[in-house]
C-alpha positions in Angstrom: -26.5 10.3 -0.4 -25.6 12.5 -3.3 -22.2 13.2 -4.7 -22.4 16.9 -5.5 -20.3 20.0 -6.1 -21.3 23.7 -5.6 -21.2 26.1 -8.5 -22.2 29.5 -7.4 -25.5 29.2 -5.7 -26.3 25.9 -7.3 -25.5 22.3 -6.3 -24.7 20.1 -9.2 -24.1 16.3 -9.2 -20.5 15.3 -9.8 -20.1 13.8 -13.3 -19.3 10.1 -13.1 -18.9 7.4 -15.7 -21.1 4.3 -16.0 -19.2 2.5 -13.2 -19.4 5.5 -10.8 -15.8 6.8 -11.2 -15.3 10.6 -11.3 -15.0 11.9 -14.8 -12.8 14.8 -13.5 -10.5 13.8 -10.7 -9.9 17.5 -9.9 -13.5 17.7 -8.6 -12.5 15.3 -5.7 -12.3 16.5 -2.1 -12.4 14.7 1.3 -16.2 14.8 1.4 -16.4 13.1 -1.9 -14.0 10.4 -0.5 -16.2 10.0 2.5 -19.4 9.7 0.4 -17.7 7.1 -2.0 -16.5 5.1 1.1 -20.0 5.1 2.5 -21.3 3.7 -0.8 -18.7 0.9 -0.5 -19.5 0.3 3.2 -16.0 1.4 4.3 -15.4 3.5 7.3 -12.2 5.5 6.5 -9.4 5.2 9.1 -6.1 7.0 9.3 -4.4 4.3 7.3 -7.1 4.6 4.6 -6.3 8.4 4.4 -2.5 7.7 4.1 -3.3 5.5 1.1 -5.8 8.0 -0.4 -3.5 11.0 0.1 -0.6 9.2 -1.4 -2.8 8.3 -4.4 -3.9 11.9 -4.8 -0.3 13.2 -4.6 0.9 10.6 -7.1 -2.0 11.6 -9.4 -1.1 15.3 -9.1 2.5 14.6 -10.1 1.9 12.0 -12.8 -1.7 12.5 -14.0 -2.3 8.8 -13.7 -3.5 6.6 -10.8 -0.5 4.8 -9.1 -0.1 1.1 -9.6 -1.2 -0.8 -6.5 2.5 -1.8 -5.9 3.4 1.8 -5.3 0.6 2.3 -2.8 1.5 -1.0 -1.0 5.2 0.2 -0.8 4.1 3.6 0.6 1.9 2.0 3.2 4.7 -0.3 4.3 6.8 2.8 5.2 3.9 4.5 7.0 2.2 1.7 8.9 3.2 -0.7 11.6 1.4 -3.4 9.7 3.7 -4.7 6.9 1.4 -7.0 5.1 1.4 -7.5 1.3 -2.4 -7.9 1.6 -2.9 -4.7 3.6 -4.3 -2.8 0.7 -6.9 -5.6 0.2 -7.7 -5.5 3.9 -8.4 -1.8 3.6 -10.3 -2.1 0.3 -11.7 -5.7 0.3 -13.4 -5.5 -3.1 -10.2 -4.5 -4.8 -7.8 -1.6 -5.4 -9.4 -0.4 -8.6 -13.0 -0.9 -7.6 -12.7 0.8 -4.2 -9.4 2.6 -3.6 -9.3 4.3 -7.0 -12.9 5.3 -6.8 -12.7 6.6 -3.2 -9.5 8.5 -4.1 -11.3 10.2 -7.0 -9.3 8.5 -9.8 -10.7 7.9 -13.2 -11.1 4.2 -13.8 -7.7 3.0 -14.8 -7.8 1.7 -18.3 -6.7 -1.9 -18.9 -6.8 -2.8 -15.3 -9.1 -5.5 -13.9 -11.5 -4.5 -11.1 -9.3 -6.5 -8.6 
């Protein structure tokens, strides 16, 4: 699987940092999310997309990835499951390692990978 973008008639690999996060979050699209999710062995469900789309909207407004608390609060208003651990059920290896990467965020500085 190759995370790529099209430029004219050429297909170029997406630029990623040493940990695999996008260098430019504006290069993200839904196909990139699907490819990242496959790399993480996650099959994206409707609730995953609610979290991802919220993260993208938050990023567009604030130019920073939302804190996990904001995503959990948003999910609690959109989901019938109201578990504090829901984000970790969706992204079992952590919010930063999986959710931020799949949503096309830069790796948040100063955050642990949990």
